[in-house]
Each structure stands twice: as C-alpha cells, then as structure tokens.
N, C-alpha and C positions, 0 to 999 in steps of 0.2 A: 391138353394140359398146358402146352406152351402158350397158347392164347390166354389162358387164365392168369399165368404168371405175369404176362405183359400188363394185364390190367390191374393185378393185385399189387405189383411193386410200387407204382405211383401212389396208390391208396395207402400202402404201409408207410411210405415216406411222409405223406400228408399227416397221418396220425402221429408219427414220430415228431414232426415239426410242432404240432399242436401241444404235444406233451412237454417238449423242451420249453416252449413259450410259457406254459403253466408253471414250470419250475422256476423260470427266471422272473416271471411277473405274476405271481399267484394272487396278489391282492387287486390287480387290475381286472381279473376275470371273475374272482369270487369275493364275496364280502370278507373283510378281515375278521369280522366277528363270527364267521363260520368256522374259524380256527379257534377251537376251545382253549387251547394253550395261550393264544394271544389274549383272549377275553379274560382268562384268569390273571394274567400279568397286569392287564389294564385295571381289573377290579382291585387287585392288591395295591396298585399305585394310587388309585382313586381313594381307597380307604385311608392310606397313609397320609395323603395330602389333606383330606378332611380333618383327620386327627390333628395334624400339625397346624392347620389354619385355625381351628377352634382354640388350640393352645395359645396361639398368638392373640386372638381377639380377647380371650379371657385376661391375658396379661396386660393388653393395651388399654383396657377399659379404665376410665378414671374412677378411682375408689372413693375419693373425698373431694370436697370443694376446695379450690385454691382461690379464695376470695370470689370475685366475679369473673376471673380470667380463665379458669377451667372448672367445669361443673361435674359433680358426682353423677355417674351413670352413663356418661357420653364417651364417645371415641373421638380422637383428634381429626379435625378437618382443617384444611388451609384455604383461606380466602385470599386469592392471588390476583394482583394486577400484573398483566403480562408486559405492558409498556405504558408510558405516560399517556394520560387522557385528561382533557379539560375537567376541572372541578374535583376529579377523583385523585389526581396527583400522579406520582411517579411509580415505576415498577416496584412492587413490594409483595410480601406474603406474610400473613399473620394467622395464628390459631383462631378458629371461629367456632362458636357454639351455636348450633341451629337445629331446629326440629327435624328437618328433612334427613340429615345424616344419621342421627340417632334412631329415628323411626325406621329408616330403611334397613339398618343392621338388625334392630330388634325384630322386625317382621320376618326377615329372612331366617334368623335364628329360631324364632318361634315355629315357623313352618317346618324347619328341619327337625325340631324336637317332636312335633306332632306326628311326623312320619317315622322317626327313629328315636324313641325315648331312651335308647341306650346311651345317647350322648348327654351324660349327666352333668357336664360342665356348662350346659346351656341355661338351665333354670336360674342359677345364681346371677348370670349376666342379665337375664330378663328382669329379675327382681330389682336389679340396680337401674336398668334403663327405663323401665316403665314410668316410675315417678318423674323422671326427667322429661319424658315426652309430655306428660300431663301438665307440666309447668308452662307449656306453650298454649294451653287451652283456655279459652274464655267463652262462656255462654254457648258451649257445645261445638265451637269451631276452633281452629288452630292457626297459629302464626308461625312464620319462619324464624323470627328472632325472639329473644327474651325481652321482657320489660325491665329497663335499666335506667338509672339516672342519666340525663344528658351529660356529655363531657364539657359542655359550655352552655351559657345562657342562650336561648333561642330567640329572645326578643331584645331589641335595643333598650338600653338603660335598665334592663331587668336585674333584680337582685336574685339571690339564691332561690331555688324553687324545689318543692317536694314532688313535682310531677315527674312521671316516668314516661319513657318512650321506647319504642322498638328500635333496636340498633345492634350492630355487631359489638361483641364485648372486647375485642382487641384491635381490630382494624381501625386506624385513625381516620376520622372524618373531620378534617381540619376546618372545612368551610361550613358556616352556619346553614346555608341553603341545603347542602348535601345531608347534613344531620337531620334536618326537618324532613327531607325526602325519604330518608331511611326508615322513618316511622310509619311503616306500611300497615295496611289493614290486614285482617285475617284472610286467608286464601283457600281456594278449593283443593289445591294440590296437597298442602300440609294437612288440611282437614281430612282428606281421603286417607293419607298415611296414618294420621292419628286415630281415625275410626277403625282402620284395620288393626292397629295395635291394641285397641280396646277389645275388639272381637277375639283376637288371638290370645290375649291375656285371659279372657274368660274360658276359652277352650283349653288352654294349658292348665288352668286351675280347676277345670271340671265344673265351672259355674254356668248357669244359663245366661243367655244374652239379656241384659236389662230391657224391660218393656219400653223404656224411654228411647231406645235406639231403633225401634220398629218403624219409625217415620223419618229416617235420615234422608230419604229422597227429597223431603221438603227443603232441607238446607240448600241443596244444589238447584232445585227447581226455581228458587227465588231469584236466581241470577243466571239468565239465559239470554242468548242473542236474539231477542224478539222485542218488539215494541220499544225500540231504543231511539233516542234522538242524539246519538253519539256513535263514534266509531274510532277504533285505534288506528293510527297511521300505519303501523306495521302490518296489520291485517289488510288494510287497503293496498299496501305495496305488494303483499303476497296474494292478492285477489281472493281473500278469504271473507266470505260474507258479502253483503249484509243479510241479516234475517235468516241465518242458518238454523236458529232455534236450538243450537247446541249449547253446552255449558260454558260459562265465562269463568275466568280465573279468579277474580277478586270478589269477596263476599261482602260488598258494601255498595252503596249508591254512587254512581259516577256523575260527572257533570252532564247536565241536559241542556242542549241548545234550544233556544226558543223556537227555532225553525229547523227544518230538515238539515241534517249534517251535510257538509260539503267539504271537499279537500282544501278549498281556498281558506275557509275559516280555520281548518285544522292547522295549516301551515302558518297562518297568522299567529295562532296561539303558540306554536312551536318556536316561532321567531321572537316571541316576547315572553318566553318562559320565565324570565327573571323578574317580571313585573307581577304584582299582586292581582292585577286584572286578568291575567292569563289563567285558563283552566289548569294549566300545568304547574302552577306555582304552589309549593307546599307551605302550609301555614303552621306556625309553632304549636306543638302539642296536639295537633289534629291528625288522626290517622289518615294516611295518604294512599290514594290509588295512583301509581306512576302515570304521568302524563294526563291525569284527570280522566282517563278513558279505560274502561274494562277491555279485556282482550280475549281472543280465542287461541287455544293451543291444543293441537291434536293429542299430545301426550297427557295433558291435564284431563282432557275428555276421556282418554283410555283409562286413566287412573280412577276417575269417578265411576266409570262403568264397572271396573274391576271391583271396586269397593261395594257397589250395590249388589253385584253378583255374589260376592262372598257372604253378604248378609241375607242373601235370598230375597232381596227387595228389588223387584223390577216394576215398581209402581210409578216411577218417575215419568213425567210428561215429556221429558227431553231425551229419553233413552234412544229412541229410533233416530232422532235428529242428530244426536252425537255420533251414532254409528254411520249415518250417511255422510256426515262431515268428515269423519276419519277415512271412510272408503274413498271419498273424492280426493283427499290429500294423497292417499296411496296411489290412486290412479294417475295423479299428476307426477308422481315419483320425485317430489321435491324434498328429499330427505335432509338436505343441507340447511334449508331455511324455513321449512313449514312450521317447526316448533319454535315458539318465541323464546323459551328458556332453556331448551335442550339443544346444544349446538353440535354435538357429535352426530354424524349422519346415521349411526346405529342406535341412537336413543329411541327414535320413533319405532323402528322394528321391534326392539326389545320390549318396550312397554305395551305396544299393541299385542304382541304375542302373549304377554302375561295376561292381558284381559281376555284374549281368546281362550287360553289354556284354563282360565278360571271359570269359563262358562258362557262368554259372549260369542256364540257360534255364528252370529251374523257377520262376524269379521273374517269368516273363512276365506272368502275370495281375496280379501286384502292380504291375508296371511300367505296365501299361495303366491301372490305377486311379490310379497316381501321375501319369501323363500327363494324365488328365482333371482331377485335382486342381490341377495347375499351370496348366492352361489356364483353369480356372474362376476362378483367383485372379490372372490377368493383368490389370493395371491400365491405364487409359486412357493414361497417360504412358509406356507400354511397359516398366514395371518390376514388380517384386514386392516385398512387404514382409513382415517377420516381425512379431512382437508388439512394441509400443512399448518394453517393458522390455529388449529385446535391442538395445542400441546404437541407440536411437531408431528402431526398425523395421529397421535394417540394410539399407536398400534396395539399395545397390550389391551387397553380398555376397549378399543374397537373390536378386537378379537374375542374378548370375553362376552361382550354384548351380542356379537354375531353368533357365537356358538350357543349361548343360552337361548337365543331366538330360535335357532334351528331345532334345539332340543324341545322347546315349547310347542313348536308347530307340528312337526311329524316325527322328529326324533330319529333314533337309530334304525327304526323299521323302514325309513325312507331310503330307498336304494340310491336316489340321486343326492341325498344330503349326508349320508353316512360317512363318506370319505372326507368331506369337508369338516364334519364334526370331529372325527378322530384326528385329522391333521391339525385342526385348530387346538384341540386339547393338548397335543404334544408340544405345540408352540407355547401354550399357557403353562404347562408343567415346566418347560425350560426357563421360564421367566420367574419362577418362585425364588424367594430370597430367604436364606437361612438366618433367622434372627436369634437372639439370646433365648427367646421363648417361642419355639415353633417357627413356622414358615408364613410368609406374607407376600403380597404382590404390590408393587409400587402403584400409588394412587394415580388414576387418570381423572379427566374432567367428568364429574357426575352432575354438575349443574352450572348455569351461567347467570349473569346479571340480566340477560335478555336484551332484546332490541339493539340499541346503539352500542351496548357494551357486551354483547353475547360473544364477541371474540376477544374481549379485553379483560373482563372480570370473570374468573372461573373459581369453582370450588373443587378441590381435590382431596382425596383421603386414602391412605394406605388401607385403613380399616374398611371403608366402604367397598373399595375394589376387591379386597380379600373376601368380603361377604358375598359379592357378586360371583366370585370364583366358587365359593362353597355352595352357593345356590345351584350353579351348574353341575358341580361334581355330585351333589346329592341326587339331582335329577338323573345324571348318568348312572349312578349306583342303582337307582330304582329300575331304570330301563335294562341294565345288565342283568339284574336279578329276575326280571320278567322273562328275559330271553333264556337265561340259565338259572333256574330256581335253585340248583344245587350249590351255586356260588355262596349264597348267604349261609349255608350250613357248614361251609368249609373254613369259615373265619370266625 
C-alpha cells in the first residue's frame, strides 16, 4: 500500500495541475465555441450588429438626385488624394459616384437577403440601387464612372460641346490632359460586379436569368493575355506574363506595336506621354485605356471567375489560365504589389477566397497558402495591418478582409483559424461607431487608382466597409447556426 501511495501522489498532483490550467486558460485548450454560453452571447451580439448595420445602410443611401453631384440609389464614397502628385494636384477628398461602390454594397445585401429573407429592410435598398448600377452599363458591359459633360473644353479653340465623357462627378480635374485620361473604357471588374448584380436581382425577384446572359463568358474571352503585341509596364515590373492567357482588365483594343513589345519602346512612350505620338497620350472624347496598354490583375481575374461560377458558366477558354495565373501569384506571396488596383495586402486574399467559396475549387491550394499567410500575420491585439502608406496601415479594413477571408476558406470549423476569427471579430466589434441611425464602421481603402497612384489615390467609404462587416457577420451567423441549430430557434 505504501508503495502505491508513493506512485499515486505525483499522479494526483499532475492531474490537479492540469485541472488548474484548464480553469485558468480554458480557451487555449478547448475551442471557445465548445462553450455554448459563449456561442449564445456571440450569436446575440452578431444579430444585434447586423440589425444596426442594416439600419445605417438604409439611412445612408441616397434617396434622390442632387443634380449630378449625388445620385439616387448610391452610398457615399470618397475619392481621396493622400498627398500632392504631378498632374492630379494637392491632397484633397471629394464625394465620388462610381459603379464599384454601389454594386459592391448591392451584391452583399442581395446575398444576405437570399440567405435570410427576414431582413425586410434590404429589398427597398436593392430597388433603389439596381437602376443606379445599370446607369453604368453600355452594350452589355460596365464602366467605373458616369457619362457626364466635361468640366472644360478638351480641344484647343473648341466651343461648347454636347459630347459626354466618363469622369468623377465632384473631384476636380483641373488639367485638360487628366480629364481626357479619366474618360476610361469599360472594364472587366465593373462588368463582373454589374453582371452579378443582374443575376442577384433576378434571384431576389424570383425571375429566371435572361437567355441573353448565357454567353457572358464571351465578354471576357475577347480580352485575354494572348496574341498581344503590347505589355503593361507594371506587369513587366511585377514579372507577370507575358502570354499568361488570363483575363485582361480593360474591355477595349489596346495599342499594338508593329513589332514585338520590348521595354525600351515602353519606357520611350512613358517618357513622352504628353505627346500625341505616345501610345499613352489620351485623345479628346475618345475612351482611353490607361497607358495605352491593357493589364493583368489577379483580383480582377478572381472576380471574373466568381461571376462565371455564379452564373454556372464555365465555358470560358481562359478559366484555367486565370486560375494558374492566380495560383502563381499566391505562390510568390506578393500580396502588397501583385494587384494593380487593390493596394491593401488583404484585398488579394479576400477576393480569391470569395471566388473559391463560390465554386472555383481549383483555388484550394492557393486558399490554404492564404490561410497560413493570414494566421502568420495575426497580431497580438487581434488585428491585421497593411503597409503604413495604405491609410496608416488600414488596420480595421485589413482586419475585416482577413476575418472574412478565413470565414470563406475553412471558417469556424478550422481548429487553427477559429481563434483568429473570434479575436478578429472582437476587434471589429470594438470599432463600431454608434450613429444617429444604427452602427457603422469607418471606411478603409476599397480601391485605388492603380500603378503610379496606387498609394496616392484611394477610394474609401463608410458604407462599403460596413457592408464588408455585414457580409462577414452573416457568414458567422450561418456557421454558428450550423454548429448550434437551436440558436436560430431562440431568437
């Protein structure tokens, strides 16, 4: 007996030590979500923030036109110069109407409503937003900006003109050259967002998808990185291409060199951009491709793939090439610079995870790498940050994108991601702002001017950021209800 006691006493102390550790650090040993009381509190908090966020978006939506300066159906976004830049001018910020912001919010809200029709404040917002989105459409594709009269004549000695151009409706473009350059052609990114809006509109209304949309892949297949006698200097710098056969950004014909493209020619044109002989020179009233060269962007490719997947249309000849292009960029782990127009390092993970979550399963390995990257950069205060030049690190926007990405990839069921998701959510909850109508989150960078001005010219919007938060919270709600089905019955 004595011998047994000598052996049992250390064993008893061992188990007592383990028990004390579990009491002190319960969430390090077991999933927080194994605690049903914690899950119930999180669920209630999630529902409250969804309700408050929807209340804000409903109140913040523009109900009527204010001349051309604010347009019915949209939400405010700010076009901001962060510091002085040649041709564009000094630091400033102005209200901007654009397709990308209104379609982003519309599409998030429509997806929420299709999952949870109980949110009856959403259909009136969709009814206001959809006609505004369609104002950006011409011949089946979409533009970033509205067609508006120029603020000044674009030709020397020209009298008044009735011609319209694409341009910002409030941001001053004081130099004639810049106003001509703002008159951009339709693009694949806004077209993808616009096509998703049309699809969701029909789903919400219970209508079949029009037959005319069964061949949308042909829109994107017409402009791919193949058989080109041109190349964008930014893609050359980032070692992207040539001949990836992935999707290009702009839906128009670019300049074609008479001989094979080479960097000497490219930088000659760049050095003489102000001369009409340069391929980079914008001509009055002629829709313009920036720098005269189409470009490759992994986020744009992910958004096209997502659109095709939503439509159940995988007939595109460039689908596999786009996937390979994205996979290569993720392997290179160049999150800061690989995307031409998306400057936050968590933009690429977010949009690729959305494509994957929608059905592009060949992005699985990339998403696994993305998940590891996000977890590696999870900070002690439960947040993520981008580079300092992006809105001083853009911690809130970065954290929202990171959490949404983790939810899209493996979600709460992932043992390695769950702690970061829950910690990130607490950080996001703590940053909500109580407004006169509901709660909102301060806008971070959701888009940039790309290339030379990707750190200078940014678009920010409280409404877009709030919509991103709601997107994540609704996904969280769905995953909590899957884990605890009784939660949805108790509220």
